[in-house]
All heavy atoms as a GROMACS GRO file, in nm:
protein
  549
    1MET      N    1  -1.341   0.228  -1.796
    1MET     CA    2  -1.315   0.095  -1.844
    1MET      C    3  -1.423   0.000  -1.793
    1MET      O    4  -1.507   0.036  -1.713
    1MET     CB    5  -1.179   0.047  -1.796
    1MET     CG    6  -1.062   0.120  -1.859
    1MET     SD    7  -0.908   0.040  -1.817
    1MET     CE    8  -0.858  -0.005  -1.980
    2ASP      N    9  -1.414  -0.123  -1.836
    2ASP     CA   10  -1.512  -0.222  -1.795
    2ASP      C   11  -1.489  -0.262  -1.650
    2ASP      O   12  -1.391  -0.228  -1.588
    2ASP     CB   13  -1.502  -0.345  -1.885
    2ASP     CG   14  -1.539  -0.314  -2.028
    2ASP    OD1   15  -1.621  -0.222  -2.046
    2ASP    OD2   16  -1.487  -0.379  -2.119
    3SER      N   17  -1.583  -0.337  -1.597
    3SER     CA   18  -1.571  -0.385  -1.460
    3SER      C   19  -1.496  -0.518  -1.454
    3SER      O   20  -1.512  -0.594  -1.361
    3SER     CB   21  -1.709  -0.398  -1.397
    3SER     OG   22  -1.784  -0.493  -1.470
    4ASN      N   23  -1.414  -0.544  -1.553
    4ASN     CA   24  -1.334  -0.664  -1.559
    4ASN      C   25  -1.230  -0.660  -1.447
    4ASN      O   26  -1.162  -0.560  -1.429
    4ASN     CB   27  -1.266  -0.671  -1.697
    4ASN     CG   28  -1.197  -0.802  -1.721
    4ASN    OD1   29  -1.194  -0.889  -1.635
    4ASN    ND2   30  -1.140  -0.815  -1.839
    5PRO      N   31  -1.216  -0.768  -1.368
    5PRO     CA   32  -1.118  -0.767  -1.259
    5PRO      C   33  -0.974  -0.746  -1.307
    5PRO      O   34  -0.894  -0.686  -1.238
    5PRO     CB   35  -1.133  -0.904  -1.194
    5PRO     CG   36  -1.266  -0.953  -1.236
    5PRO     CD   37  -1.296  -0.889  -1.368
    6CYS      N   38  -0.943  -0.793  -1.426
    6CYS     CA   39  -0.809  -0.775  -1.479
    6CYS      C   40  -0.782  -0.627  -1.508
    6CYS      O   41  -0.673  -0.576  -1.479
    6CYS     CB   42  -0.792  -0.857  -1.606
    6CYS     SG   43  -0.626  -0.851  -1.675
    7CYS      N   44  -0.881  -0.557  -1.562
    7CYS     CA   45  -0.865  -0.414  -1.589
    7CYS      C   46  -0.856  -0.335  -1.460
    7CYS      O   47  -0.777  -0.240  -1.451
    7CYS     CB   48  -0.983  -0.362  -1.672
    7CYS     SG   49  -0.985  -0.426  -1.840
    8ALA      N   50  -0.932  -0.374  -1.360
    8ALA     CA   51  -0.925  -0.306  -1.230
    8ALA      C   52  -0.788  -0.328  -1.166
    8ALA      O   53  -0.731  -0.234  -1.110
    8ALA     CB   54  -1.035  -0.358  -1.138
    9PHE      N   55  -0.735  -0.447  -1.177
    9PHE     CA   56  -0.601  -0.474  -1.124
    9PHE      C   57  -0.496  -0.391  -1.196
    9PHE      O   58  -0.406  -0.335  -1.132
    9PHE     CB   59  -0.569  -0.624  -1.137
    9PHE     CG   60  -0.429  -0.659  -1.094
    9PHE    CD1   61  -0.397  -0.660  -0.959
    9PHE    CD2   62  -0.332  -0.688  -1.188
    9PHE    CE1   63  -0.268  -0.692  -0.919
    9PHE    CE2   64  -0.203  -0.720  -1.148
    9PHE     CZ   65  -0.171  -0.722  -1.012
   10LEU      N   66  -0.507  -0.380  -1.326
   10LEU     CA   67  -0.412  -0.301  -1.404
   10LEU      C   68  -0.421  -0.153  -1.367
   10LEU      O   69  -0.319  -0.086  -1.353
   10LEU     CB   70  -0.437  -0.320  -1.553
   10LEU     CG   71  -0.345  -0.243  -1.647
   10LEU    CD1   72  -0.202  -0.290  -1.632
   10LEU    CD2   73  -0.392  -0.258  -1.790
   11GLU      N   74  -0.542  -0.102  -1.349
   11GLU     CA   75  -0.559   0.039  -1.310
   11GLU      C   76  -0.497   0.064  -1.173
   11GLU      O   77  -0.431   0.166  -1.153
   11GLU     CB   78  -0.707   0.076  -1.307
   11GLU     CG   79  -0.768   0.089  -1.443
   11GLU     CD   80  -0.919   0.112  -1.437
   11GLU    OE1   81  -0.977   0.094  -1.328
   11GLU    OE2   82  -0.976   0.148  -1.540
   12ILE      N   83  -0.518  -0.025  -1.078
   12ILE     CA   84  -0.462  -0.007  -0.944
   12ILE      C   85  -0.310  -0.019  -0.947
   12ILE      O   86  -0.240   0.058  -0.880
   12ILE     CB   87  -0.524  -0.107  -0.845
   12ILE    CG1   88  -0.672  -0.073  -0.825
   12ILE    CG2   89  -0.451  -0.108  -0.712
   12ILE    CD1   90  -0.749  -0.175  -0.747
   13LEU      N   91  -0.258  -0.110  -1.026
   13LEU     CA   92  -0.113  -0.124  -1.039
   13LEU      C   93  -0.052   0.002  -1.100
   13LEU      O   94   0.050   0.052  -1.052
   13LEU     CB   95  -0.080  -0.246  -1.124
   13LEU     CG   96   0.067  -0.283  -1.136
   13LEU    CD1   97   0.121  -0.324  -1.000
   13LEU    CD2   98   0.086  -0.395  -1.235
   14LEU      N   99  -0.115   0.056  -1.202
   14LEU     CA  100  -0.066   0.181  -1.261
   14LEU      C  101  -0.084   0.299  -1.167
   14LEU      O  102  -0.003   0.393  -1.168
   14LEU     CB  103  -0.138   0.208  -1.393
   14LEU     CG  104  -0.097   0.120  -1.510
   14LEU    CD1  105  -0.187   0.146  -1.629
   14LEU    CD2  106   0.048   0.142  -1.546
   15ALA      N  107  -0.186   0.295  -1.082
   15ALA     CA  108  -0.206   0.402  -0.985
   15ALA      C  109  -0.096   0.402  -0.879
   15ALA      O  110  -0.065   0.506  -0.823
   15ALA     CB  111  -0.342   0.388  -0.919
   16ILE      N  112  -0.038   0.288  -0.852
   16ILE     CA  113   0.074   0.282  -0.758
   16ILE      C  114   0.202   0.333  -0.823
   16ILE      O  115   0.277   0.409  -0.763
   16ILE     CB  116   0.092   0.138  -0.705
   16ILE    CG1  117  -0.030   0.100  -0.619
   16ILE    CG2  118   0.220   0.125  -0.624
   16ILE    CD1  119  -0.034  -0.044  -0.580
   17VAL      N  120   0.225   0.297  -0.948
   17VAL     CA  121   0.346   0.338  -1.017
   17VAL      C  122   0.339   0.485  -1.058
   17VAL      O  123   0.431   0.563  -1.031
   17VAL     CB  124   0.372   0.249  -1.141
   17VAL    CG1  125   0.490   0.299  -1.221
   17VAL    CG2  126   0.390   0.105  -1.100
   18LEU      N  127   0.230   0.524  -1.122
   18LEU     CA  128   0.210   0.662  -1.167
   18LEU      C  129   0.062   0.696  -1.147
   18LEU      O  130  -0.022   0.664  -1.231
   18LEU     CB  131   0.250   0.676  -1.314
   18LEU     CG  132   0.255   0.816  -1.370
   18LEU    CD1  133   0.359   0.899  -1.296
   18LEU    CD2  134   0.290   0.813  -1.518
   19PRO      N  135   0.030   0.759  -1.034
   19PRO     CA  136  -0.111   0.777  -0.996
   19PRO      C  137  -0.200   0.844  -1.100
   19PRO      O  138  -0.311   0.794  -1.124
   19PRO     CB  139  -0.102   0.860  -0.869
   19PRO     CG  140   0.032   0.832  -0.814
   19PRO     CD  141   0.121   0.807  -0.931
   20PRO      N  142  -0.160   0.952  -1.167
   20PRO     CA  143  -0.252   1.011  -1.264
   20PRO      C  144  -0.286   0.920  -1.382
   20PRO      O  145  -0.394   0.929  -1.439
   20PRO     CB  146  -0.179   1.136  -1.312
   20PRO     CG  147  -0.086   1.170  -1.203
   20PRO     CD  148  -0.044   1.039  -1.146
   21LEU      N  149  -0.195   0.831  -1.416
   21LEU     CA  150  -0.219   0.741  -1.530
   21LEU      C  151  -0.332   0.642  -1.499
   21LEU      O  152  -0.418   0.617  -1.584
   21LEU     CB  153  -0.092   0.666  -1.567
   21LEU     CG  154  -0.101   0.575  -1.689
   21LEU    CD1  155  -0.139   0.655  -1.812
   21LEU    CD2  156   0.029   0.502  -1.710
   22GLY      N  157  -0.334   0.588  -1.378
   22GLY     CA  158  -0.442   0.496  -1.342
   22GLY      C  159  -0.578   0.565  -1.340
   22GLY      O  160  -0.677   0.510  -1.385
   23VAL      N  161  -0.581   0.689  -1.289
   23VAL     CA  162  -0.706   0.764  -1.286
   23VAL      C  163  -0.747   0.806  -1.427
   23VAL      O  164  -0.864   0.806  -1.462
   23VAL     CB  165  -0.694   0.886  -1.192
   23VAL    CG1  166  -0.819   0.970  -1.194
   23VAL    CG2  167  -0.664   0.839  -1.051
   24PHE      N  168  -0.649   0.840  -1.510
   24PHE     CA  169  -0.676   0.878  -1.649
   24PHE      C  170  -0.742   0.764  -1.726
   24PHE      O  171  -0.836   0.785  -1.801
   24PHE     CB  172  -0.547   0.920  -1.718
   24PHE     CG  173  -0.560   0.935  -1.867
   24PHE    CD1  174  -0.625   1.044  -1.921
   24PHE    CD2  175  -0.509   0.839  -1.952
   24PHE    CE1  176  -0.638   1.058  -2.057
   24PHE    CE2  177  -0.520   0.852  -2.089
   24PHE     CZ  178  -0.586   0.963  -2.142
   25LEU      N  179  -0.694   0.642  -1.706
   25LEU     CA  180  -0.752   0.528  -1.777
   25LEU      C  181  -0.896   0.501  -1.735
   25LEU      O  182  -0.975   0.450  -1.813
   25LEU     CB  183  -0.667   0.403  -1.753
   25LEU     CG  184  -0.532   0.401  -1.821
   25LEU    CD1  185  -0.455   0.276  -1.780
   25LEU    CD2  186  -0.546   0.409  -1.970
   26HIS      N  187  -0.929   0.537  -1.612
   26HIS     CA  188  -1.065   0.510  -1.563
   26HIS      C  189  -1.162   0.624  -1.592
   26HIS      O  190  -1.275   0.600  -1.632
   26HIS     CB  191  -1.059   0.483  -1.413
   26HIS     CG  192  -1.184   0.424  -1.358
   26HIS    ND1  193  -1.213   0.290  -1.368
   26HIS    CD2  194  -1.289   0.479  -1.295
   26HIS    CE1  195  -1.330   0.267  -1.312
   26HIS    NE2  196  -1.379   0.381  -1.266
   27TYR      N  197  -1.118   0.748  -1.574
   27TYR     CA  198  -1.209   0.862  -1.583
   27TYR      C  199  -1.186   0.951  -1.704
   27TYR      O  200  -1.273   1.030  -1.739
   27TYR     CB  201  -1.199   0.948  -1.457
   27TYR     CG  202  -1.259   0.883  -1.337
   27TYR    CD1  203  -1.180   0.820  -1.243
   27TYR    CD2  204  -1.396   0.884  -1.317
   27TYR    CE1  205  -1.234   0.759  -1.132
   27TYR    CE2  206  -1.452   0.823  -1.207
   27TYR     CZ  207  -1.371   0.762  -1.115
   27TYR     OH  208  -1.426   0.701  -1.007
   28GLY      N  209  -1.069   0.946  -1.766
   28GLY     CA  210  -1.041   1.034  -1.878
   28GLY      C  211  -0.956   1.153  -1.836
   28GLY      O  212  -0.927   1.174  -1.718
   29CYS      N  213  -0.919   1.234  -1.933
   29CYS     CA  214  -0.821   1.340  -1.911
   29CYS      C  215  -0.880   1.463  -1.842
   29CYS      O  216  -0.815   1.523  -1.758
   29CYS     CB  217  -0.759   1.380  -2.044
   29CYS     SG  218  -0.634   1.507  -2.029
   30CYS      N  219  -0.997   1.504  -1.877
   30CYS     CA  220  -1.052   1.631  -1.827
   30CYS      C  221  -1.149   1.613  -1.712
   30CYS      O  222  -1.235   1.698  -1.690
   30CYS     CB  223  -1.118   1.707  -1.942
   30CYS     SG  224  -1.002   1.753  -2.069
   31SER      N  225  -1.136   1.507  -1.637
   31SER     CA  226  -1.227   1.485  -1.525
   31SER      C  227  -1.171   1.550  -1.399
   31SER      O  228  -1.051   1.576  -1.387
   31SER     CB  229  -1.247   1.335  -1.501
   31SER     OG  230  -1.126   1.278  -1.457
   32LEU      N  231  -1.257   1.575  -1.304
   32LEU     CA  232  -1.217   1.635  -1.178
   32LEU      C  233  -1.125   1.541  -1.100
   32LEU      O  234  -1.028   1.586  -1.038
   32LEU     CB  235  -1.341   1.669  -1.095
   32LEU     CG  236  -1.316   1.733  -0.959
   32LEU    CD1  237  -1.250   1.869  -0.976
   32LEU    CD2  238  -1.445   1.746  -0.883
   33GLU      N  239  -1.152   1.412  -1.105
   33GLU     CA  240  -1.069   1.315  -1.034
   33GLU      C  241  -0.926   1.316  -1.087
   33GLU      O  242  -0.830   1.308  -1.010
   33GLU     CB  243  -1.128   1.174  -1.046
   33GLU     CG  244  -1.255   1.153  -0.969
   33GLU     CD  245  -1.378   1.197  -1.045
   33GLU    OE1  246  -1.366   1.238  -1.163
   33GLU    OE2  247  -1.487   1.190  -0.987
   34PHE      N  248  -0.911   1.326  -1.219
   34PHE     CA  249  -0.777   1.328  -1.278
   34PHE      C  250  -0.702   1.455  -1.237
   34PHE      O  251  -0.584   1.449  -1.202
   34PHE     CB  252  -0.785   1.319  -1.431
   34PHE     CG  253  -0.652   1.333  -1.497
   34PHE    CD1  254  -0.561   1.229  -1.494
   34PHE    CD2  255  -0.616   1.450  -1.562
   34PHE    CE1  256  -0.437   1.241  -1.555
   34PHE    CE2  257  -0.493   1.464  -1.623
   34PHE     CZ  258  -0.403   1.359  -1.619
   35CYS      N  259  -0.770   1.569  -1.239
   35CYS     CA  260  -0.704   1.695  -1.203
   35CYS      C  261  -0.661   1.696  -1.057
   35CYS      O  262  -0.550   1.741  -1.025
   35CYS     CB  263  -0.797   1.813  -1.232
   35CYS     SG  264  -0.830   1.836  -1.407
   36ILE      N  265  -0.746   1.645  -0.968
   36ILE     CA  266  -0.709   1.638  -0.826
   36ILE      C  267  -0.591   1.543  -0.807
   36ILE      O  268  -0.497   1.572  -0.732
   36ILE     CB  269  -0.830   1.594  -0.742
   36ILE    CG1  270  -0.936   1.704  -0.742
   36ILE    CG2  271  -0.787   1.562  -0.599
   36ILE    CD1  272  -1.066   1.662  -0.676
   37CYS      N  273  -0.594   1.430  -0.874
   37CYS     CA  274  -0.485   1.334  -0.862
   37CYS      C  275  -0.354   1.390  -0.915
   37CYS      O  276  -0.248   1.371  -0.855
   37CYS     CB  277  -0.521   1.204  -0.933
   37CYS     SG  278  -0.402   1.074  -0.907
   38LEU      N  279  -0.361   1.462  -1.025
   38LEU     CA  280  -0.240   1.523  -1.081
   38LEU      C  281  -0.184   1.627  -0.986
   38LEU      O  282  -0.062   1.631  -0.962
   38LEU     CB  283  -0.273   1.586  -1.217
   38LEU     CG  284  -0.157   1.646  -1.294
   38LEU    CD1  285  -0.057   1.538  -1.330
   38LEU    CD2  286  -0.208   1.715  -1.418
   39LEU      N  287  -0.268   1.710  -0.928
   39LEU     CA  288  -0.224   1.811  -0.834
   39LEU      C  289  -0.162   1.748  -0.709
   39LEU      O  290  -0.056   1.790  -0.663
   39LEU     CB  291  -0.341   1.901  -0.795
   39LEU     CG  292  -0.309   2.012  -0.695
   39LEU    CD1  293  -0.217   2.115  -0.759
   39LEU    CD2  294  -0.437   2.076  -0.648
   40LEU      N  295  -0.227   1.644  -0.655
   40LEU     CA  296  -0.173   1.578  -0.537
   40LEU      C  297  -0.041   1.507  -0.567
   40LEU      O  298   0.047   1.502  -0.482
   40LEU     CB  299  -0.274   1.479  -0.480
   40LEU     CG  300  -0.392   1.539  -0.406
   40LEU    CD1  301  -0.492   1.430  -0.371
   40LEU    CD2  302  -0.345   1.610  -0.281
   41THR      N  303  -0.027   1.453  -0.687
   41THR     CA  304   0.098   1.387  -0.724
   41THR      C  305   0.210   1.488  -0.740
   41THR      O  306   0.325   1.461  -0.703
   41THR     CB  307   0.079   1.305  -0.853
   41THR    OG1  308  -0.028   1.214  -0.834
   41THR    CG2  309   0.205   1.228  -0.888
   42ILE      N  310   0.178   1.606  -0.792
   42ILE     CA  311   0.280   1.710  -0.803
   42ILE      C  312   0.322   1.759  -0.664
   42ILE      O  313   0.441   1.781  -0.638
   42ILE     CB  314   0.228   1.826  -0.890
   42ILE    CG1  315   0.217   1.781  -1.036
   42ILE    CG2  316   0.318   1.949  -0.879
   42ILE    CD1  317   0.146   1.880  -1.126
   43LEU      N  318   0.226   1.774  -0.574
   43LEU     CA  319   0.258   1.820  -0.439
   43LEU      C  320   0.329   1.715  -0.356
   43LEU      O  321   0.410   1.747  -0.270
   43LEU     CB  322   0.130   1.865  -0.369
   43LEU     CG  323   0.063   1.990  -0.426
   43LEU    CD1  324  -0.068   2.016  -0.354
   43LEU    CD2  325   0.155   2.109  -0.417
   44GLY      N  326   0.299   1.591  -0.380
   44GLY     CA  327   0.362   1.481  -0.307
   44GLY      C  328   0.320   1.349  -0.368
   44GLY      O  329   0.203   1.327  -0.397
   45TYR      N  330   0.416   1.261  -0.386
   45TYR     CA  331   0.388   1.135  -0.456
   45TYR      C  332   0.293   1.045  -0.376
   45TYR      O  333   0.201   0.986  -0.432
   45TYR     CB  334   0.521   1.063  -0.481
   45TYR     CG  335   0.509   0.938  -0.562
   45TYR    CD1  336   0.471   0.943  -0.696
   45TYR    CD2  337   0.538   0.815  -0.507
   45TYR    CE1  338   0.461   0.829  -0.772
   45TYR    CE2  339   0.527   0.700  -0.581
   45TYR     CZ  340   0.490   0.707  -0.713
   45TYR     OH  341   0.479   0.593  -0.787
   46VAL      N  342   0.312   1.036  -0.246
   46VAL     CA  343   0.232   0.947  -0.163
   46VAL      C  344   0.085   0.992  -0.156
   46VAL      O  345  -0.005   0.908  -0.168
   46VAL     CB  346   0.294   0.931  -0.022
   46VAL    CG1  347   0.205   0.850   0.069
   46VAL    CG2  348   0.431   0.867  -0.033
   47PRO      N  349   0.055   1.122  -0.136
   47PRO     CA  350  -0.086   1.161  -0.140
   47PRO      C  351  -0.153   1.132  -0.274
   47PRO      O  352  -0.271   1.098  -0.279
   47PRO     CB  353  -0.083   1.312  -0.112
   47PRO     CG  354   0.043   1.334  -0.041
   47PRO     CD  355   0.139   1.234  -0.094
   48GLY      N  356  -0.079   1.142  -0.382
   48GLY     CA  357  -0.133   1.108  -0.514
   48GLY      C  358  -0.169   0.961  -0.524
   48GLY      O  359  -0.273   0.925  -0.580
   49ILE      N  360  -0.084   0.876  -0.468
   49ILE     CA  361  -0.112   0.731  -0.469
   49ILE      C  362  -0.235   0.700  -0.385
   49ILE      O  363  -0.323   0.624  -0.427
   49ILE     CB  364   0.010   0.652  -0.417
   49ILE    CG1  365   0.126   0.662  -0.514
   49ILE    CG2  366  -0.027   0.506  -0.394
   49ILE    CD1  367   0.254   0.598  -0.462
   50ILE      N  368  -0.241   0.759  -0.267
   50ILE     CA  369  -0.355   0.732  -0.178
   50ILE      C  370  -0.485   0.776  -0.243
   50ILE      O  371  -0.584   0.702  -0.242
   50ILE     CB  372  -0.333   0.801  -0.041
   50ILE    CG1  373  -0.216   0.736   0.032
   50ILE    CG2  374  -0.459   0.795   0.044
   50ILE    CD1  375  -0.170   0.811   0.154
   51TYR      N  376  -0.487   0.895  -0.301
   51TYR     CA  377  -0.608   0.944  -0.364
   51TYR      C  378  -0.646   0.859  -0.486
   51TYR      O  379  -0.762   0.828  -0.507
   51TYR     CB  380  -0.592   1.090  -0.406
   51TYR     CG  381  -0.715   1.145  -0.473
   51TYR    CD1  382  -0.828   1.176  -0.399
   51TYR    CD2  383  -0.721   1.162  -0.611
   51TYR    CE1  384  -0.942   1.224  -0.459
   51TYR    CE2  385  -0.834   1.210  -0.672
   51TYR     CZ  386  -0.945   1.241  -0.596
   51TYR     OH  387  -1.057   1.287  -0.657
   52ALA      N  388  -0.548   0.822  -0.567
   52ALA     CA  389  -0.577   0.743  -0.687
   52ALA      C  390  -0.637   0.608  -0.650
   52ALA      O  391  -0.736   0.565  -0.711
   52ALA     CB  392  -0.450   0.725  -0.768
   53ILE      N  393  -0.581   0.541  -0.552
   53ILE     CA  394  -0.635   0.411  -0.512
   53ILE      C  395  -0.774   0.428  -0.451
   53ILE      O  396  -0.864   0.348  -0.478
   53ILE     CB  397  -0.538   0.340  -0.415
   53ILE    CG1  398  -0.411   0.301  -0.492
   53ILE    CG2  399  -0.602   0.217  -0.353
   53ILE    CD1  400  -0.302   0.244  -0.408
   54TYR      N  401  -0.793   0.533  -0.372
   54TYR     CA  402  -0.925   0.558  -0.315
   54TYR      C  403  -1.029   0.581  -0.424
   54TYR      O  404  -1.138   0.524  -0.420
   54TYR     CB  405  -0.921   0.678  -0.221
   54TYR     CG  406  -1.058   0.723  -0.178
   54TYR    CD1  407  -1.129   0.650  -0.084
   54TYR    CD2  408  -1.117   0.835  -0.233
   54TYR    CE1  409  -1.256   0.688  -0.045
   54TYR    CE2  410  -1.244   0.874  -0.195
   54TYR     CZ  411  -1.313   0.800  -0.101
   54TYR     OH  412  -1.438   0.839  -0.064
   55VAL      N  413  -0.995   0.663  -0.523
   55VAL     CA  414  -1.090   0.693  -0.630
   55VAL      C  415  -1.122   0.569  -0.712
   55VAL      O  416  -1.236   0.545  -0.748
   55VAL     CB  417  -1.033   0.806  -0.721
   55VAL    CG1  418  -1.110   0.817  -0.849
   55VAL    CG2  419  -1.037   0.937  -0.647
   56LEU      N  420  -1.023   0.486  -0.738
   56LEU     CA  421  -1.046   0.367  -0.820
   56LEU      C  422  -1.122   0.258  -0.746
   56LEU      O  423  -1.203   0.188  -0.805
   56LEU     CB  424  -0.913   0.312  -0.871
   56LEU     CG  425  -0.840   0.400  -0.971
   56LEU    CD1  426  -0.704   0.340  -1.005
   56LEU    CD2  427  -0.922   0.421  -1.096
   57VAL      N  428  -1.100   0.246  -0.616
   57VAL     CA  429  -1.161   0.136  -0.542
   57VAL      C  430  -1.294   0.178  -0.478
   57VAL      O  431  -1.394   0.109  -0.494
   57VAL     CB  432  -1.064   0.084  -0.433
   57VAL    CG1  433  -1.132  -0.018  -0.344
   57VAL    CG2  434  -0.941   0.024  -0.499
   58ALA      N  435  -1.296   0.290  -0.409
   58ALA     CA  436  -1.415   0.327  -0.332
   58ALA      C  437  -1.526   0.384  -0.417
   58ALA      O  438  -1.643   0.358  -0.392
   58ALA     CB  439  -1.377   0.426  -0.223
   59THR      N  440  -1.494   0.463  -0.517
   59THR     CA  441  -1.599   0.526  -0.596
   59THR      C  442  -1.645   0.439  -0.712
   59THR      O  443  -1.743   0.472  -0.776
   59THR     CB  444  -1.554   0.662  -0.652
   59THR    OG1  445  -1.439   0.642  -0.735
   59THR    CG2  446  -1.521   0.757  -0.540
   60ASP      N  447  -1.580   0.328  -0.737
   60ASP     CA  448  -1.619   0.242  -0.849
   60ASP      C  449  -1.755   0.177  -0.823
   60ASP      O  450  -1.830   0.152  -0.916
   60ASP     CB  451  -1.513   0.135  -0.873
   60ASP     CG  452  -1.535   0.062  -1.002
   60ASP    OD1  453  -1.576   0.127  -1.100
   60ASP    OD2  454  -1.511  -0.059  -1.007
   61ARG      N  455  -1.789   0.154  -0.698
   61ARG     CA  456  -1.917   0.090  -0.666
   61ARG      C  457  -2.034   0.184  -0.691
   61ARG      O  458  -2.142   0.142  -0.725
   61ARG     CB  459  -1.917   0.046  -0.521
   61ARG     CG  460  -1.817  -0.060  -0.493
   61ARG     CD  461  -1.826  -0.107  -0.350
   61ARG     NE  462  -1.708  -0.185  -0.318
   61ARG     CZ  463  -1.617  -0.149  -0.231
   61ARG    NH1  464  -1.632  -0.039  -0.162
   61ARG    NH2  465  -1.512  -0.223  -0.209
   62ARG      N  466  -2.013   0.314  -0.673
   62ARG     CA  467  -2.120   0.411  -0.689
   62ARG      C  468  -2.122   0.473  -0.828
   62ARG      O  469  -2.201   0.560  -0.855
   62ARG     CB  470  -2.104   0.522  -0.585
   62ARG     CG  471  -2.120   0.472  -0.445
   62ARG     CD  472  -2.102   0.583  -0.347
   62ARG     NE  473  -1.959   0.609  -0.339
   62ARG     CZ  474  -1.906   0.712  -0.277
   62ARG    NH1  475  -1.983   0.801  -0.220
   62ARG    NH2  476  -1.776   0.729  -0.274
   63ARG      N  477  -2.040   0.430  -0.918
   63ARG     CA  478  -2.024   0.494  -1.047
   63ARG      C  479  -2.151   0.487  -1.132
   63ARG      O  480  -2.181   0.578  -1.207
   63ARG     CB  481  -1.908   0.431  -1.123
   63ARG     CG  482  -1.874   0.507  -1.248
   63ARG     CD  483  -1.740   0.463  -1.302
   63ARG     NE  484  -1.708   0.543  -1.419
   63ARG     CZ  485  -1.667   0.495  -1.532
   63ARG    NH1  486  -1.649   0.367  -1.545
   63ARG    NH2  487  -1.642   0.573  -1.633
   64GLU      N  488  -2.227   0.379  -1.124
   64GLU     CA  489  -2.345   0.367  -1.209
   64GLU      C  490  -2.452   0.470  -1.176
   64GLU      O  491  -2.535   0.501  -1.259
   64GLU     CB  492  -2.403   0.227  -1.201
   64GLU     CG  493  -2.464   0.193  -1.068
   64GLU     CD  494  -2.386   0.089  -0.993
   64GLU    OE1  495  -2.278   0.049  -1.036
   64GLU    OE2  496  -2.436   0.044  -0.889
   65TYR      N  497  -2.450   0.525  -1.056
   65TYR     CA  498  -2.550   0.626  -1.020
   65TYR      C  499  -2.518   0.762  -1.080
   65TYR      O  500  -2.605   0.846  -1.095
   65TYR     CB  501  -2.560   0.641  -0.868
   65TYR     CG  502  -2.605   0.513  -0.802
   65TYR    CD1  503  -2.523   0.448  -0.712
   65TYR    CD2  504  -2.728   0.457  -0.832
   65TYR    CE1  505  -2.563   0.331  -0.651
   65TYR    CE2  506  -2.769   0.340  -0.773
   65TYR     CZ  507  -2.686   0.277  -0.682
   65TYR     OH  508  -2.726   0.162  -0.622
   66TYR      N  509  -2.392   0.786  -1.115
   66TYR     CA  510  -2.351   0.917  -1.162
   66TYR      C  511  -2.325   0.924  -1.312
   66TYR      O  512  -2.267   1.017  -1.360
   66TYR     CB  513  -2.226   0.963  -1.086
   66TYR     CG  514  -2.252   0.979  -0.939
   66TYR    CD1  515  -2.193   0.894  -0.847
   66TYR    CD2  516  -2.337   1.077  -0.893
   66TYR    CE1  517  -2.217   0.908  -0.713
   66TYR    CE2  518  -2.363   1.091  -0.759
   66TYR     CZ  519  -2.303   1.008  -0.670
   66TYR     OH  520  -2.327   1.021  -0.536
   67GLU      N  521  -2.365   0.823  -1.384
   67GLU     CA  522  -2.351   0.823  -1.529
   67GLU      C  523  -2.441   0.932  -1.590
   67GLU      O  524  -2.556   0.949  -1.547
   67GLU     CB  525  -2.388   0.686  -1.588
   67GLU     CG  526  -2.294   0.575  -1.551
   67GLU     CD  527  -2.166   0.578  -1.629
   67GLU    OE1  528  -2.166   0.623  -1.744
   67GLU    OE2  529  -2.064   0.533  -1.574
   68PRO      N  530  -2.394   1.003  -1.690
   68PRO     CA  531  -2.481   1.103  -1.754
   68PRO      C  532  -2.596   1.036  -1.830
   68PRO      O  533  -2.581   0.926  -1.883
   68PRO     CB  534  -2.387   1.175  -1.850
   68PRO     CG  535  -2.269   1.088  -1.865
   68PRO     CD  536  -2.260   1.003  -1.744
   69LEU      N  537  -2.708   1.103  -1.832
   69LEU     CA  538  -2.827   1.046  -1.897
   69LEU      C  539  -2.822   1.059  -2.049
   69LEU      O  540  -2.877   0.978  -2.120
   69LEU     CB  541  -2.953   1.115  -1.844
   69LEU     CG  542  -2.981   1.092  -1.696
   69LEU    CD1  543  -3.103   1.174  -1.654
   69LEU    CD2  544  -3.004   0.945  -1.668
   70ALA      N  545  -2.758   1.164  -2.099
   70ALA     CA  546  -2.754   1.187  -2.243
   70ALA      C  547  -2.630   1.130  -2.305
   70ALA      O  548  -2.533   1.104  -2.249
   70ALA     CB  549  -2.761   1.336  -2.272
   0.00000   0.00000   0.00000
């Protein structure tokens, strides 16, 4: 999604309610982040929330470096 603060707030809010949904909106369905978040949420709800918020907040700053070239 865009770097709009409203979209970031919505993603974090959804990551608290349903962690894989917030990560899905940011990275898509078949990404590694989504699969890890889904697995952690199945194993335990709290680890899924922690990972989802970490992925949305901490890795968002470095995202422009990892964009595909093609």
